[in-house]
C-alpha positions as CSV (number, residue, x, y, z in Angstrom):
1,M,0.0,0.0,0.0
2,A,2.9,2.4,0.7
3,S,4.1,2.0,-2.9
4,V,0.7,3.3,-4.1
5,V,1.1,6.5,-2.1
6,E,4.7,6.9,-3.1
7,T,3.8,6.6,-6.8
8,L,1.1,9.3,-6.3
9,E,3.6,11.5,-4.6
10,G,6.0,11.1,-7.5
11,I,3.2,12.0,-9.9
12,K,2.4,15.1,-7.8
13,L,6.0,16.3,-8.2
14,F,5.8,16.2,-12.0
15,L,2.4,17.8,-12.3
16,A,4.1,21.2,-11.8
17,V,6.2,20.6,-15.0
18,P,4.7,22.4,-18.1
19,K,3.0,20.1,-20.7
20,M,3.4,17.1,-18.4
21,G,0.5,14.7,-18.1
22,F,-0.1,11.2,-16.7
23,L,-2.6,8.5,-17.4
24,V,-3.3,6.5,-14.3
25,A,-5.3,3.3,-14.8
26,A,-6.2,1.8,-11.5
27,D,-9.1,0.4,-9.5
28,E,-10.2,3.4,-7.4
29,A,-11.2,1.5,-4.2
30,P,-7.7,0.1,-3.4
31,V,-6.1,3.4,-4.2
32,V,-8.4,5.3,-1.9
33,E,-7.8,2.6,0.8
34,A,-4.0,3.1,0.4
35,V,-4.3,6.8,0.8
36,R,-6.8,6.5,3.6
37,S,-4.4,4.2,5.5
38,R,-1.7,6.9,5.2
39,Y,-4.1,9.3,7.1
40,E,-5.8,6.7,9.3
41,K,-5.1,8.6,12.5
42,S,-7.3,11.4,11.2
43,V,-11.1,11.4,12.0
44,N,-11.9,12.2,8.3
45,S,-9.4,9.8,6.7
46,E,-11.9,8.6,4.1
47,S,-12.8,12.1,2.9
48,M,-9.2,13.2,3.0
49,A,-8.2,10.3,0.8
50,R,-10.9,11.2,-1.8
51,Q,-9.9,14.9,-1.7
52,Y,-6.2,13.9,-2.2
53,L,-7.1,11.9,-5.3
54,E,-9.4,14.6,-6.6
55,K,-6.4,17.0,-6.6
56,I,-4.2,14.6,-8.6
57,V,-6.8,13.1,-10.9
58,Q,-8.3,16.0,-12.8
59,I,-10.3,14.0,-15.4
60,P,-11.5,10.7,-14.0
61,I,-12.9,8.3,-16.5
62,R,-14.6,5.3,-15.0
63,V,-14.6,2.2,-17.2
64,P,-17.3,-0.4,-16.3
65,M,-16.1,-3.9,-15.4
66,L,-16.4,-6.5,-18.2
67,S,-18.8,-9.3,-17.7
68,R,-17.4,-12.8,-17.5
69,A,-18.6,-13.6,-21.0
70,D,-17.1,-10.4,-22.4
71,T,-13.8,-11.2,-20.7
72,V,-13.7,-14.7,-22.2
73,A,-14.5,-13.3,-25.6
74,Y,-11.8,-10.6,-25.3
75,I,-9.2,-13.2,-24.3
76,A,-10.3,-15.4,-27.2
77,V,-9.8,-12.6,-29.6
78,L,-6.4,-11.8,-28.2
79,L,-5.3,-15.4,-28.5
80,L,-6.6,-15.7,-32.0
81,E,-4.9,-12.5,-33.0
82,H,-1.6,-13.8,-31.5
83,R,-1.9,-17.0,-33.4
84,V,-2.6,-15.3,-36.7
85,L,0.3,-12.9,-36.2
86,S,2.6,-15.7,-35.3
87,R,1.7,-17.6,-38.5
88,E,2.3,-14.5,-40.6
89,R,5.7,-14.0,-39.0
90,H,6.6,-17.6,-39.6
91,R,5.5,-17.4,-43.3
92,R,7.7,-14.3,-43.8
93,R,10.6,-15.9,-42.1
94,Y,10.3,-19.3,-43.9
95,P,8.6,-18.6,-47.3
96,L,7.4,-21.5,-49.3
97,R,9.9,-22.3,-52.1
98,P,8.5,-23.7,-55.4
99,S,9.4,-27.3,-55.8
100,A,11.6,-28.4,-58.7
101,S,9.5,-30.5,-61.2
C-alpha cells in the first residue's frame, strides 16, 4: 500500500512541469484505501483520501467492469490475433519455395 502513495507523490512532483501529463489506470477502491491508511489517524481519513485523489486526478474516466462472457470473448480474440500474427511472422521468415518439377 505504501508504494501506491509513493507513486502518487511522484506524480504530484511532475504535475508542476509544463506540458506534463499522466494516465493512471487503477481500481479506485484500493487506491483510496492506500491513501486512507496513510491518514488513518485522522477522523476524516476517508474524505481526506478522496480529496487527495481529486487534486491529482483531474479528469476521472470510470470504465465499467467487463462481464465474464465479455472477458472470455476478449481473451479469445487476443489469443486468435496472437496465433494469426505468429503464423504471418513464420511465413515471412520461412517462405514456401517452389518445388523443382
